[in-house]
MITIGU-326530 format. One record per residue: x, y, z of N, C-alpha, C, O in turn; residue number from 1. Coordinates in steps of 0.05 Angstrom, whole numbers, m for minus. Example, Ala and Ser with C-alpha at 12.3 -4.5 7.8 and 13.67 -1.06 7.14 Angstrom:
<mibas>
264	m114	156	246	m90	156	264	m66	156	285	m66	169	1
257	m45	142	273	m21	143	258	1	157	268	23	161	2
</mibas>
This chain:
<mibas>
25	14	410	37	20	384	16	20	362	m4	6	364	1
21	35	342	2	35	320	16	22	295	40	23	290	2
m2	11	281	3	m3	256	m7	12	230	m28	24	231	3
8	12	210	1	25	186	4	7	161	17	m13	162	4
m10	16	138	m10	m3	115	m7	16	90	m20	37	89	5
11	8	72	13	23	47	2	5	25	13	m16	18	6
m22	13	14	m35	m3	m6	m21	m3	m32	m25	m21	m48	7
m5	15	m37	10	17	m64	34	m5	m64	40	m17	m85	8
47	m9	m42	68	m29	m39	62	m53	m24	78	m71	m22	9
36	m54	m13	27	m77	3	45	m83	28	49	m105	37	10
55	m59	39	72	m64	62	58	m55	88	42	m37	87	11
65	m67	109	56	m59	136	78	m48	152	101	m57	150	12
72	m28	167	92	m14	183	82	m11	212	58	m9	217	13
102	m11	232	96	m7	259	113	17	267	137	19	262	14
96	36	280	112	61	291	119	56	317	103	49	334	15
145	61	322	157	58	349	155	85	365	152	86	389	16
157	107	349	154	134	361	162	153	341	174	148	320	17
154	179	350	156	202	333	169	223	350	158	229	371	18
193	236	342	205	259	356	190	284	348	192	294	325	19
175	294	369	161	318	363	177	344	357	167	364	346	20
202	344	364	219	366	358	228	366	329	226	387	316	21
236	343	321	249	341	293	227	330	273	231	334	249	22
207	316	281	187	305	262	196	279	249	187	271	228	23
215	266	262	225	242	251	212	217	266	213	215	291	24
201	201	250	189	174	261	208	152	260	223	150	241	25
209	135	281	222	111	278	202	89	274	184	85	291	26
205	76	252	185	55	241	200	30	235	224	30	228	27
184	7	236	195	m17	226	177	m25	202	152	m27	203	28
192	m31	180	179	m39	154	196	m64	144	221	m62	141	29
181	m86	141	193	m111	133	217	m118	150	239	m122	141	30
211	m119	176	228	m125	197	253	m110	198	272	m119	210	31
256	m86	186	276	m69	186	269	m41	199	249	m29	192	32
285	m32	216	282	m5	229	291	18	210	313	18	198	33
273	38	208	279	60	192	273	86	208	257	85	227	34
286	108	200	278	134	211	271	150	185	286	153	166	35
246	162	187	235	177	164	220	201	173	211	201	196	36
216	222	156	200	245	162	171	236	166	160	223	148	37
160	243	189	132	235	198	111	242	175	94	226	167	38
113	267	165	93	275	142	97	258	117	77	251	104	39
121	251	111	126	234	88	113	206	93	100	194	76	40
119	199	117	108	169	125	77	169	123	66	151	111	41
65	187	135	35	186	133	22	192	107	m2	187	103	42
39	205	89	29	208	62	30	183	47	17	183	26	43
44	162	54	48	136	44	32	115	57	19	98	43	44
32	115	82	18	94	98	m7	106	113	m9	128	123	45
m27	87	113	m52	94	126	m54	77	153	m47	54	155	46
m65	90	172	m67	78	198	m88	56	197	m110	60	186	47
m82	33	209	m99	11	215	m110	13	242	m97	21	261	48
m136	5	244	m149	5	272	m147	m22	282	m150	m42	268	49
m143	m23	309	m146	m50	323	m174	m60	323	m192	m44	322	50
m178	m86	323	m204	m94	324	m217	m89	352	m241	m89	356	51
m199	m86	371	m209	m78	399	m219	m49	398	m238	m43	412	52
m206	m33	383	m215	m5	380	m241	m1	367	m258	15	375	53
m245	m18	347	m273	m18	332	m294	m27	347	m316	m19	342	54
m290	m45	366	m309	m58	381	m317	m42	407	m338	m47	419	55
m299	m22	414	m303	m8	440	m314	19	432	m299	35	421	56
m343	25	437	m354	49	430	m343	73	445	m347	96	436	57
m330	69	469	m319	90	484	m294	101	473	m287	123	482	58
m280	90	455	m257	97	442	m261	112	417	m280	106	402	59
m244	133	412	m248	147	386	m221	148	373	m218	158	351	60
</mibas>
């Protein structure tokens, strides 16, 4: 799972999945589940990298 951060609202989000057909993402923000347009979501939230991803030079 990927985690995202919105610096404007100081909120973290967890993405459960994205429907490729409809473009609707299922996300958890403040312990509540939401469905929202994926492009709208990534316009507000920035992806966070795992510390494991940063330390592994074989991952991009």
